[in-house]
C-alpha atoms as one frame of an Amber mdcrd trajectory, in Angstrom:
protein
-272.537  79.687 -83.814-275.914  80.179 -85.451-278.241  77.276 -85.273-279.949
  75.926 -88.487-283.522  77.068 -88.815-286.044  74.339 -88.986-288.973  74.587
 -91.323-292.464  73.273 -91.289-293.778  71.881 -94.523-295.951  74.895 -94.898
-293.114  77.356 -94.260-290.876  75.624 -96.685-293.650  75.548 -99.290-294.076
  79.312 -99.003-290.354  80.022 -99.009-289.880  77.975-102.130-292.892  79.570
-103.925-291.308  82.924-103.271-287.971  81.593-104.432-289.433  80.346-107.687
-291.669  83.430-108.276-289.016  86.159-108.412-286.814  84.252-110.857-287.098
  81.273-112.981-285.391  78.198-111.439-284.304  74.842-112.642-285.326  71.599
-110.935-281.813  71.167-109.732-281.645  74.644-108.074-284.912  73.943-106.236
-283.675  70.555-105.012-280.419  72.115-103.774-282.404  74.801-101.925-284.666
  72.291-100.325-281.655  70.140 -99.272-280.031  73.185 -97.693-283.187  73.786
 -95.688-282.639  70.271 -94.195-285.885  68.756 -95.351-286.509  65.041 -95.546
-286.843  63.448 -98.956-290.595  62.982 -98.677-291.095  66.637 -97.921-288.774
  67.672-100.787-290.774  65.365-103.191-294.089  66.774-101.893-293.038  70.485
-102.294-291.433  69.891-105.729-294.611  68.189-106.902-296.750  71.147-105.555
-294.416  73.714-107.278-294.789  71.843-110.589-298.596  71.525-110.288-299.025
  75.269-109.449-296.618  76.278-112.263-293.971  77.858-110.007-291.481  75.437
-111.519-291.368  74.821-115.224-288.213  73.481-116.838-289.079  74.444-120.422
-289.888  78.038-119.263-286.640  78.167-117.342-284.582  76.955-120.321-286.161
  79.593-122.589-285.712  82.396-120.158-282.155  81.405-119.378-281.222  81.206
-123.085-282.789  84.598-123.880-281.224  86.311-120.945-277.663  84.922-121.329
-277.709  85.640-125.097-279.138  89.224-124.925-277.518  90.384-121.640-274.170
  88.444-121.505-273.788  87.909-125.255-273.140  84.224-124.808-273.051  81.795
-127.667-275.184  78.650-127.964-272.367  76.330-126.865-271.876  78.131-123.579
-275.626  78.387-122.950-276.076  74.733-123.649-273.256  73.789-121.231-274.689
  75.942-118.461-278.185  74.540-118.961-276.758  71.082-118.894-274.932  71.874
-115.543-278.265  73.077-114.139-279.732  69.690-114.899-282.006  70.686-117.763
-283.017  67.903-120.153-281.699  67.903-123.700-285.118  68.353-125.131-285.651
  71.553-123.063-282.179  72.765-123.809-283.051  72.549-127.524-286.308  74.358
-126.951-284.553  77.089-125.062-281.905  77.571-127.819-284.779  78.043-130.359
-285.554  81.227-128.514-282.418  82.755-130.074-283.117  84.482-133.412-280.501
  83.253-135.975-280.134  86.712-137.587-279.675  88.433-134.173-277.225  85.603
-133.201-274.982  86.187-136.218-275.193  89.988-135.840-274.137  89.653-132.218
-271.164  87.492-133.219-270.180  90.042-135.866-270.530  92.928-133.413-268.494
  91.247-130.639-265.758  90.312-133.109-265.596  93.930-134.486-265.522  95.441
-130.919-262.914  92.988-129.650-260.734  93.400-132.790-260.733  97.208-132.192
-259.616  96.697-128.624-256.768  94.288-129.378-253.345  95.985-129.256-251.544
  93.329-131.296-249.371  94.214-134.274-248.937  90.640-135.481-251.987  89.861
-137.601-251.748  86.137-136.919-251.580  86.648-133.160-254.427  89.138-133.312
-256.698  86.681-135.132-255.784  83.985-132.680-256.733  86.182-129.743-260.011
  87.150-131.400-260.822  83.464-132.146-260.059  82.519-128.527-262.276  85.347
-127.227-265.216  84.326-129.401-264.716  80.624-128.518-264.802  81.586-124.805
-268.092  83.425-125.337-269.537  80.093-126.517-269.850  80.628-130.342-269.402
  77.743-132.689-265.942  77.249-134.231-267.371  77.001-137.761-269.071  80.478
-137.405-265.895  81.924-135.801-263.697  80.544-138.514-266.057  81.722-141.314
-266.010  85.296-139.727-262.408  85.729-138.674-260.428  83.757-141.307-262.323
  85.068-144.378
């Protein structure tokens, strides 16, 4: 069985700076990483404070980056992005700031494109069932029910 590695404060600091520098991280992710490293609460607090002061850790920047990435790459809707940011411990204010990164025109166009693509892939003869499957798909992607209804039912 492999023994757990012990870290000095400086080693943990450097490890976390690297961890935060190659990808934006939430405060919760950093805290979890520090806990896994087996550090005492005072050390965790000290490292977290240092990461914040040296701009390795910035919740607003994380929320913006997360929202942009999940929307553009994964084609997620605002509801799903909001839920995932909440799970990552991001504040409501920063979640709202992050969601503002999504261009409304691009958002609606993405919804329309996803609906069209999925509709073409569905092998359902019953029009009602086909619409239900399409609505369910778009809802799972995290788009608002009002937008989905407007698009699919009209």
